[in-house]
N, C-alpha and C positions, 0 to 999 in steps of 0.2 A: 294139686296137693304140694302142701309146706315143703321145705327143706329139712332135713333130719339134722337138729342140732346135736352133736356131741362134747361132753366135757369129760374131763379125768380126773378124780380125786385120788392123790397119791400119798403113801405114806412110807415108813420104814419096812412095815411088814405086810402091805399089801395096798388095796384100793378097789375102785370101781371105775367104770363107763358108764356114763347115763345119757341116755338118748332122749332128746324131746321131740315131739312132733305131734300137732293138732291139740296141744293142751293135756297131752298125756307123756309118761316118762316110763322107758324101760331101762334095765340094768344089766351089766355084765360085771361079776366082782373076780377078784383075783389076789392071791396071796404070793407074797415073795419067796423063791427058793434058792435065796443067796442073791449075790450082786448082778447076775447075767440071766436070770431066769425067772418066770412068772409061771403061777399054775392057776389057768382059768378054772373056776370051781362051780361057777352058776351063772346062767343068764335067764331073765326073766322079762318077759314080753306081755303086757297086758292084752286082753282080747280086743281093744280098740286099737290096737296097732299091728295085730296079726295079719300077714299077708302082704305087708308094705316094706318088707325087706329092712326093717329095722335091727332085728338080730342079726342078719348079714353085716350090715354097716357098722355095729359094735364090734364084730370080730375084725372086720376089716381095718377099722381104727387102731384095733391092738396091733397088727400086722404092720401097719404103718410105724407106730411108734416103736416096734421091736426093731424094725429096720434102721430108723432113725437114732435110736439109742444103744442100738447093739445088744439084745438081749433075744433070748429064745423064749417060746412059748411051750407049756405043757397042757394041753387041754383035756382036763379031767371032766368037764361039764360034757354031757353027750351032745348037747346042740353044738358047741363051738367045737368037738371034735369033728362032728360029721360034717360042720361047715368048711372046716379046714381042708379035709380030705376031698370035698368038691372042687377045690382050687388048688391045682398043682402048681400054680405060680406062687402060692404062699408057702410051699413047703420049705423053703430056706430058712424062715424062722421057727419051724416046729420041732420040737426036741422028744 
C-alpha cells in the first residue's frame, strides 16, 4: 500500500486537510473559532479509501498541527469526534 500524503490548505477563516492515496483524495474541513481554536466540521472519505485509516490519518495530522502551533480542536464532525475520543493521548488538544 502507498503512503498517505496529507496537505493542508489554510486561510484566515478556515481550511482543509487533503489526504491522497492510490489516486483518490479524502478531506477534512475546519473553520477558525478565533486565533487559538479550530472547529472540525466535516470529514469525507471516498469509498475507494474506506478501511485504509485515511480518516484517522487526517485527524492525527490535525492533532500534530494543534500541538505544534498551540491551538485547540473543537470536533463537531461526528467522525472526528469519535476518532478523538478513541485516543486518550490526543485529549490535550481537544476543547
